[in-house]
Each structure stands twice: as C-alpha cells, then as structure tokens.
VOBA-1610 file (N, C-alpha, C; in pm, whole numbers, padded with zeros to 5 digits, always signed):
BEGIN
Unk+06093+00104+00387Unk+06122+00119+00551Unk+06056+00013+00606Unk+06151-00074+00693Unk+06100-00196+00752Unk+06084-00158+00874Unk+05973-00224+00946Unk+05946-00207+01092Unk+06007-00290+01170Unk+06072-00319+01234Unk+06185-00400+01343Unk+06046-00442+01434Unk+05986-00567+01424Unk+05933-00616+01544Unk+05979-00637+01664Unk+05934-00596+01760Unk+06013-00605+01911Unk+06052-00797+01917Unk+06184-00821+02000Unk+06223-00935+01995Unk+06153-00979+02154Unk+06166-01090+02142Unk+06127-01153+02296Unk+06264-01164+02362Unk+06279-01172+02488Unk+06374-01222+02568Unk+06415-01357+02516Unk+06529-01369+02524Unk+06551-01543+02469Unk+06637-01618+02630Unk+06642-01558+02700Unk+06693-01638+02828Unk+06548-01675+02900Unk+06544-01773+02993Unk+06436-01783+03073Unk+06409-01690+03168Unk+06528-01608+03214Unk+06531-01510+03333Unk+06479-01339+03260Unk+06477-01370+03133Unk+06450-01264+03060Unk+06290-01283+03039Unk+06274-01393+03002Unk+06103-01361+02995Unk+06014-01351+03090Unk+06110-01419+03214Unk+06017-01416+03338Unk+06008-01245+03393Unk+06119-01213+03348Unk+06085-01058+03401Unk+06001-00989+03305Unk+05995-01021+03200Unk+05916-00976+03044Unk+05764-00977+03158Unk+05721-01108+03180Unk+05600-01133+03244Unk+05556-01076+03367Unk+05644-01051+03449Unk+05655-00977+03574Unk+05601-00850+03546Unk+05674-00801+03441Unk+05656-00649+03438Unk+05514-00590+03353Unk+05457-00693+03314Unk+05356-00666+03239Unk+05239-00698+03314Unk+05241-00783+03418Unk+05170-00828+03540Unk+05159-00717+03614Unk+05259-00610+03684Unk+05269-00512+03742Unk+05228-00420+03713Unk+05222-00409+03553Unk+05152-00322+03521Unk+05019-00311+03498Unk+04967-00396+03494Unk+04850-00445+03483Unk+04771-00422+03610Unk+04872-00460+03742Unk+04819-00441+03858Unk+04795-00290+03871Unk+04875-00197+03849Unk+04853-00084+03866Unk+04803-00005+03755Unk+04744-00041+03634Unk+04658+00002+03598Unk+04504+00000+03668Unk+04487-00148+03704Unk+04368-00165+03789Unk+04363-00113+03905Unk+04467-00046+03949Unk+04459-00025+04117Unk+04331+00076+04141Unk+04338+00263+04051Unk+04240+00314+04063Unk+04120+00269+04038Unk+04073+00171+03974Unk+03913+00139+03917Unk+03904+00040+04105Unk+03995+00000+04130Unk+03973-00076+04210Unk+03918-00018+04347Unk+03991+00145+04357Unk+03978+00262+04479Unk+03803+00287+04439Unk+03792+00318+04310Unk+03661+00302+04262Unk+03546+00217+04392Unk+03572+00100+04339Unk+03445+00020+04360Unk+03462-00001+04496Unk+03591+00009+04599Unk+03583-00027+04753Unk+03531+00078+04808Unk+03579+00214+04725Unk+03545+00357+04802Unk+03377+00375+04805Unk+03312+00363+04697Unk+03166+00391+04718Unk+03048+00259+04735Unk+03098+00129+04789Unk+03057+00006+04768Unk+02934+00040+04841Unk+02928+00128+04959Unk+02789+00148+05057Unk+02729+00261+04998Unk+02770+00341+04885Unk+02690+00468+04874Unk+02587+00462+04757Unk+02571+00382+04684Unk+02478+00360+04556Unk+02379+00273+04627Unk+02273+00347+04542Unk+02102+00345+04575Unk+02026+00332+04459Unk+01897+00319+04469Unk+01816+00320+04387Unk+01717+00469+04358Unk+01613+00458+04287Unk+01480+00570+04302Unk+01460+00566+04439Unk+01423+00409+04471Unk+01331+00396+04549Unk+01370+00388+04668Unk+01484+00365+04705Unk+01567+00366+04844Unk+01659+00457+04904Unk+01697+00559+04803Unk+01796+00647+04813Unk+01725+00728+04947Unk+01837+00785+05030Unk+01797+00906+05118Unk+01722+01040+05099Unk+01617+01047+05126Unk+01576+01157+05134Unk+01693+01313+05171Unk+01707+01380+05010Unk+01798+01459+05024Unk+01749+01592+04983Unk+01819+01697+04967Unk+01753+01844+04954Unk+01802+01855+04792Unk+01912+01817+04741Unk+01950+01828+04596Unk+02020+01716+04528Unk+01968+01701+04425Unk+02011+01591+04322Unk+02084+01681+04217Unk+02209+01602+04191Unk+02290+01629+04063Unk+02281+01557+03966Unk+02280+01594+03830Unk+02257+01567+03738Unk+02350+01594+03627Unk+02449+01483+03603Unk+02566+01483+03507Unk+02521+01493+03405Unk+02559+01601+03292Unk+02546+01606+03120Unk+02596+01451+03061Unk+02527+01439+02970Unk+02585+01296+02867Unk+02526+01358+02740Unk+02584+01456+02687Unk+02547+01514+02559Unk+02398+01539+02515Unk+02419+01572+02385Unk+02268+01617+02312Unk+02286+01608+02141Unk+02137+01577+02120Unk+02156+01508+01975Unk+02033+01626+01916Unk+02096+01719+01857Unk+02026+01827+01772Unk+01949+01882+01908Unk+02056+01943+02015Unk+01980+02036+02119Unk+01906+01967+02178Unk+01857+01877+02183Unk+01795+01758+02300Unk+01887+01670+02391Unk+01799+01638+02477Unk+01905+01546+02572Unk+01914+01420+02517Unk+02049+01345+02502Unk+02053+01200+02441Unk+01994+01124+02494Unk+01951+00999+02457Unk+01898+00898+02532Unk+01969+00881+02668Unk+02115+00874+02686Unk+02158+00827+02817Unk+02104+00946+02910Unk+02090+01082+02855Unk+02119+01181+02924Unk+01956+01182+03001Unk+01849+01198+02856Unk+01703+01169+02898Unk+01678+01065+03052Unk+01714+00963+03031Unk+01729+00840+03120Unk+01809+00895+03282Unk+01877+00985+03274Unk+01935+01067+03384Unk+01812+01136+03433Unk+01778+01220+03362Unk+01671+01349+03401Unk+01521+01298+03421Unk+01489+01171+03365Unk+01382+01078+03431Unk+01391+01074+03567Unk+01502+01011+03587Unk+01504+00930+03744Unk+01504+01063+03846Unk+01563+01216+03783Unk+01551+01322+03905Unk+01418+01376+03900Unk+01333+01339+03790Unk+01175+01376+03796Unk+01110+01275+03848Unk+01159+01177+03838Unk+01071+01063+03986Unk+01093+01088+04097Unk+01247+01161+04126Unk+01256+01172+04309Unk+01194+01303+04298Unk+01184+01386+04201Unk+01111+01518+04283Unk+00969+01485+04280Unk+00901+01407+04187Unk+00754+01381+04192Unk+00736+01280+04353Unk+00828+01234+04388Unk+00815+01132+04484Unk+00824+01207+04637Unk+00884+01351+04624Unk+00906+01415+04699Unk+01044+01398+04821Unk+01135+01283+04708Unk+01255+01244+04792Unk+01363+01358+04765Unk+01364+01430+04677Unk+01464+01569+04635Unk+01358+01694+04638Unk+01425+01806+04633Unk+01365+01959+04635Unk+01406+02059+04537Unk+01576+02036+04509Unk+01594+02088+04393Unk+01693+01971+04343Unk+01677+02034+04161Unk+01807+01947+04050Unk+01876+02043+04017Unk+02024+02010+04053Unk+02142+02095+04011Unk+02173+02054+03860Unk+02161+02094+03769Unk+02194+02007+03642Unk+02333+02105+03579Unk+02433+02006+03586Unk+02566+02049+03553Unk+02623+01951+03410Unk+02661+02062+03289Unk+02707+02023+03189Unk+02774+02131+03092Unk+02818+02154+02979Unk+02893+02174+02896Unk+02828+02279+02849Unk+02871+02406+02836Unk+02820+02536+02761Unk+02943+02620+02729Unk+03061+02530+02689Unk+03175+02626+02647Unk+03156+02678+02527Unk+03045+02662+02449Unk+03058+02729+02282Unk+02895+02750+02266Unk+02887+02857+02201Unk+02776+02954+02183Unk+02608+02832+02157Unk+02664+02801+02051Unk+02560+02628+02005Unk+02520+02507+02053Unk+02600+02516+02189Unk+02608+02384+02247Unk+02581+02411+02411Unk+02459+02401+02451Unk+02418+02423+02602Unk+02339+02289+02659Unk+02439+02251+02714Unk+02401+02112+02790Unk+02263+02173+02894Unk+02314+02276+03009Unk+02231+02269+03089Unk+02094+02325+03069Unk+02090+02421+02974Unk+01925+02465+02940Unk+01850+02352+02900Unk+01938+02280+02789Unk+01854+02164+02707Unk+01771+02069+02838Unk+01866+02047+02982Unk+01834+01945+03067Unk+01717+02037+03143Unk+01753+02146+03143Unk+01615+02251+03206Unk+01477+02226+03178Unk+01490+02248+03036Unk+01380+02284+02942Unk+01347+02109+02959Unk+01379+02019+02931Unk+01332+01854+02963Unk+01277+01810+03098Unk+01337+01867+03208Unk+01281+01846+03348Unk+01158+01931+03376Unk+01135+02049+03306Unk+01050+02103+03333Unk+00902+02063+03272Unk+00937+02003+03139Unk+00830+01927+03082Unk+00794+01789+03113Unk+00866+01761+03235Unk+00846+01642+03267Unk+00828+01653+03471Unk+00742+01770+03464Unk+00706+01789+03614Unk+00774+01864+03700Unk+00918+01931+03654Unk+00996+01984+03800Unk+00959+02117+03765Unk+00900+02211+03875Unk+00927+02366+03818Unk+01051+02415+03797Unk+01046+02516+03727Unk+01173+02597+03687Unk+01211+02635+03785Unk+01140+02678+03894Unk+01230+02738+04026Unk+01288+02642+04118Unk+01273+02531+04083Unk+01339+02431+04134Unk+01464+02371+04043Unk+01480+02417+03973Unk+01597+02381+03914Unk+01742+02454+03868Unk+01825+02431+03941Unk+01946+02535+03926Unk+02062+02470+03797Unk+02086+02620+03723Unk+02220+02531+03613Unk+02332+02590+03652Unk+02452+02433+03627Unk+02598+02502+03631Unk+02645+02498+03508Unk+02661+02582+03438Unk+02738+02543+03292Unk+02831+02568+03261Unk+02929+02528+03339Unk+03078+02482+03361Unk+03085+02367+03414Unk+03027+02281+03447Unk+03055+02154+03448Unk+03132+02072+03341Unk+03228+02065+03298Unk+03299+02050+03176Unk+03398+01907+03191Unk+03369+01913+03320Unk+03397+01718+03357Unk+03364+01689+03489Unk+03354+01569+03544Unk+03292+01520+03666Unk+03335+01591+03781Unk+03511+01594+03792Unk+03535+01661+03876Unk+03509+01832+03916Unk+03510+01889+03787Unk+03490+02031+03784Unk+03317+02023+03821Unk+03208+01952+03797Unk+03100+01950+03860Unk+03097+01921+03967Unk+03179+01818+04051Unk+03151+01830+04192Unk+03232+01915+04275Unk+03336+01991+04238Unk+03389+02112+04278Unk+03299+02214+04274Unk+03255+02286+04192Unk+03152+02386+04159Unk+03045+02352+04255Unk+02979+02247+04242Unk+02873+02186+04337Unk+02896+02231+04481Unk+03004+02222+04489Unk+03055+02266+04669Unk+03076+02380+04667Unk+03177+02448+04629Unk+03244+02575+04633Unk+03169+02675+04567Unk+03098+02665+04423Unk+03010+02755+04397Unk+02900+02780+04429Unk+02784+02620+04447Unk+02655+02629+04459Unk+02640+02597+04629Unk+02718+02551+04692Unk+02742+02554+04841Unk+02647+02419+04873Unk+02672+02319+04773Unk+02587+02172+04819Unk+02719+02087+04893Unk+02631+02068+05045Unk+02718+01984+05113Unk+02662+01851+05116Unk+02532+01798+05056Unk+02509+01712+05048Unk+02430+01660+04904Unk+02430+01551+04861Unk+02361+01536+04722Unk+02346+01378+04695Unk+02237+01393+04584Unk+02210+01224+04521Unk+02257+01277+04376Unk+02352+01216+04382Unk+02373+01211+04222Unk+02368+01093+04110Unk+02332+01172+04007Unk+02238+01060+03898Unk+02324+01099+03789Unk+02343+00932+03751Unk+02440+00929+03609Unk+02402+00779+03557Unk+02487+00723+03492Unk+02465+00614+03419Unk+02560+00499+03520Unk+02490+00370+03515Unk+02570+00279+03620Unk+02715+00297+03603Unk+02800+00278+03481Unk+02938+00265+03432Unk+03020+00402+03510Unk+02919+00506+03506Unk+02979+00576+03565Unk+02957+00654+03725Unk+02856+00629+03766Unk+02829+00664+03896Unk+02934+00660+04019Unk+02970+00551+04011Unk+03127+00540+04084Unk+03181+00637+04134Unk+03254+00705+04004Unk+03355+00784+03980Unk+03261+00899+04041Unk+03197+00911+03991Unk+03100+01070+04042Unk+03095+01111+04160Unk+03064+00978+04240Unk+03057+00956+04405Unk+03189+00995+04506Unk+03301+00900+04397Unk+03426+00919+04446Unk+03459+01075+04466Unk+03456+01128+04355Unk+03472+01249+04330Unk+03442+01361+04404Unk+03277+01333+04410Unk+03235+01440+04486Unk+03258+01428+04626Unk+03275+01307+04685Unk+03304+01279+04830Unk+03427+01377+04823Unk+03535+01334+04747Unk+03634+01374+04755Unk+03662+01562+04749Unk+03538+01612+04694Unk+03532+01729+04680Unk+03446+01815+04790Unk+03438+01710+04875Unk+03364+01751+05018Unk+03229+01783+04994Unk+03169+01680+04929Unk+03009+01670+04896Unk+02962+01523+04948Unk+02899+01512+05069Unk+02834+01409+05107Unk+02737+01324+05018Unk+02777+01226+04935Unk+02704+01182+04831Unk+02636+01023+04837Unk+02537+01005+04792Unk+02468+00893+04731Unk+02425+00871+04598Unk+02450+00764+04510Unk+02479+00745+04384Unk+02368+00701+04324Unk+02289+00728+04209Unk+02190+00627+04162Unk+02218+00614+04021Unk+02264+00465+03996Unk+02316+00440+03866Unk+02181+00362+03780Unk+02163+00495+03680Unk+02068+00476+03571Unk+02069+00350+03498Unk+01991+00249+03441Unk+02008+00158+03394Unk+01995+00198+03261Unk+02057+00134+03165Unk+02096+00156+03015Unk+02127+00066+02930Unk+02038+00036+02820Unk+02069-00087+02716Unk+02246-00085+02699Unk+02277-00262+02716Unk+02410-00234+02663Unk+02426-00221+02509Unk+02416-00117+02449Unk+02487-00050+02338Unk+02600-00062+02305Unk+02676+00010+02203Unk+02795+00009+02164Unk+02849+00149+02278Unk+02748+00240+02294Unk+02795+00341+02381Unk+02815+00286+02508Unk+02698+00232+02565Unk+02773+00171+02714Unk+02892+00090+02712Unk+02887-00003+02645Unk+03054-00068+02611Unk+03124+00025+02602Unk+03134+00149+02533Unk+03196+00234+02518Unk+03247+00303+02667Unk+03139+00345+02726Unk+03146+00434+02844Unk+03199+00320+02954Unk+03207+00186+02933Unk+03246+00095+03035Unk+03387+00089+03054Unk+03432+00090+02910Unk+03569+00091+02856Unk+03672+00209+02912Unk+03598+00326+02889Unk+03650+00458+02917Unk+03676+00481+03057Unk+03592+00413+03122Unk+03576+00426+03285Unk+03715+00379+03363Unk+03758+00274+03289Unk+03890+00212+03335Unk+04020+00303+03322Unk+04023+00392+03190Unk+04091+00476+03172Unk+04070+00634+03282Unk+03952+00640+03292Unk+03912+00791+03367Unk+03914+00749+03483Unk+03938+00593+03535Unk+03938+00599+03704Unk+04118+00630+03753Unk+04183+00650+03649Unk+04342+00674+03670Unk+04354+00847+03714Unk+04270+00914+03615Unk+04255+01053+03646Unk+04198+01103+03748Unk+04079+01016+03775Unk+03977+01043+03900Unk+04092+01071+04047Unk+04155+00928+04050Unk+04268+00906+04153Unk+04331+01030+04157Unk+04399+01066+04095Unk+04503+01167+04058Unk+04406+01334+04104Unk+04271+01340+04089Unk+04174+01483+04095Unk+04199+01475+04262Unk+04161+01348+04293Unk+04129+01285+04443Unk+04245+01335+04557Unk+04344+01297+04485Unk+04464+01351+04565Unk+04524+01484+04530Unk+04537+01544+04469Unk+04587+01660+04405Unk+04460+01775+04406Unk+04355+01751+04412Unk+04231+01828+04385Unk+04261+01973+04329Unk+04288+01950+04193Unk+04319+02067+04104Unk+04192+02162+04073Unk+04199+02297+04082Unk+04110+02389+04081Unk+04045+02348+03953Unk+03901+02324+03941Unk+03831+02331+03831Unk+03850+02420+03689Unk+03833+02385+03605Unk+03848+02494+03476Unk+03814+02626+03479Unk+03694+02649+03522Unk+03605+02790+03551Unk+03592+02752+03679Unk+03642+02823+03762Unk+03564+02844+03919Unk+03465+02969+03934Unk+03513+03078+03910Unk+03399+03261+03911Unk+03329+03218+04075Unk+03254+03300+04077Unk+03191+03331+04216Unk+03106+03277+04261Unk+03072+03266+04384Unk+02976+03195+04429Unk+02813+03221+04382Unk+02755+03112+04352Unk+02613+03159+04314Unk+02513+03129+04421Unk+02393+03201+04436Unk+02332+03156+04551Unk+02183+03080+04494Unk+02227+02999+04373Unk+02117+02946+04304Unk+02046+02864+04373Unk+02094+02739+04447Unk+02061+02615+04511Unk+01988+02691+04655Unk+02054+02754+04705Unk+01989+02834+04824Unk+01885+02909+04822Unk+01869+02958+04698Unk+01740+03045+04653Unk+01640+02937+04616Unk+01666+02827+04546Unk+01543+02761+04535Unk+01481+02639+04632Unk+01580+02624+04740Unk+01540+02569+04863Unk+01470+02666+04944Unk+01483+02780+04937Unk+01410+02914+05009Unk+01248+02888+04921Unk+01261+02884+04807Unk+01145+02928+04738Unk+01013+02819+04753Unk+01051+02673+04827Unk+00985+02581+04860Unk+00958+02553+05006Unk+00990+02675+05081Unk+00967+02655+05224Unk+00854+02804+05239
//
C-alpha cells in the first residue's frame, strides 16, 4: 500500500494561501504562550525579593523511588529557605496521590521537615492533579487568597496566571534548573500546555476532585501566633 505524499499547490495564488494559512496557525498557536508572558510580567520574583506572604504553594514534580525528584527537591529547597528567612509562615504542598503507591504530598512534607520546616507549618493537598486543580483547590478548599508560588522557571508563569485566574493573588519564584533533557522537555511541553491554560482561565472548570473545605492552612497559621 503506497502512501501518497501531499501535493503543494501548483498556482502562485495557491502557494500564497498555503503560506498564509501556516503563518496564521503559528500565530494562533503562540497566542496562549504570549498571554502567559504578558500577564505575569510583573509577578516574578526571587527568594531574596519576594514580598512577605503567609503561604507558599509548592507544586509537585514527580518522585524517584518514593523521594522527591531533583526538580521537586529544588522547589522544596526554595520553600525551606523562605521559611527560615521568615518570608513565609506556611507551606501548602500540592501533588498527586491518585494511587496508593504514589504520594507526592507526603514525600514533600517529609523532605521539608528534614530541612527545617516544622510539620505543623506544612499543609498537604492530595488532589493537585494538575496546575489548574492545585490553584482552584488552594482558593476554594484551603482558603488561600494570596500566595508565593514555587516551581521551575519554565512552569512558573503558567502557575501564576492560573492561580490569578482562580482568585489567588500570586507571586512566582522560578527555581533555576540545569538545562538537561528534562528541562528542554518541560519548556517544549509548556508551549502546548499554554493552550489548555488559556481555556482553563476562560471557562474555569471544576477540578477533577473538589471535595469539602479544609481548615489546614488557617490552623497552621494560627499555630504560629
């Protein structure tokens, strides 16, 4: 069975229309990524200059043999530095616990306690299945109105834009990472994820699992006062 190759238009007008169509498709594909950069331009900070905020949100980034992956460990290290510097009071760790043998939030909690963050100052969100779900749940379930978000630099703009859309006044810290295969994969993935982010921001769907409100953040804040 022979596969026919697509034929280019034979006329000059047809070739011009083809080029214009390809250019229009490229522009449309890049619009969501452009929105992310423009809408978060004044919201990115470092661990040294981020405003003092009660809550930091750390997004999951995978486990290796039950321990935080290097990318996730770097995010948690940044949160621990902020806590030790007195710039935050509570850390909300949000990640995937959809399987009994895979528990990002508990692994994140254990890592933070080993690095100087008291367990009573850590709150776990076990249904942060993607960035939008984590942002919506931070607002609706945990009552977070303002937060510092911590992720890698290729993801942080999307996290800030989505949390802002979910009603969380947010600043983002993009943790530096080695430009390895994972980094390039993450950066490429963000181009496509930006489209979904734009749809989430416009249509604001309910997260995969919402559940009832939890007092964890308010209780953790009260424990330190």
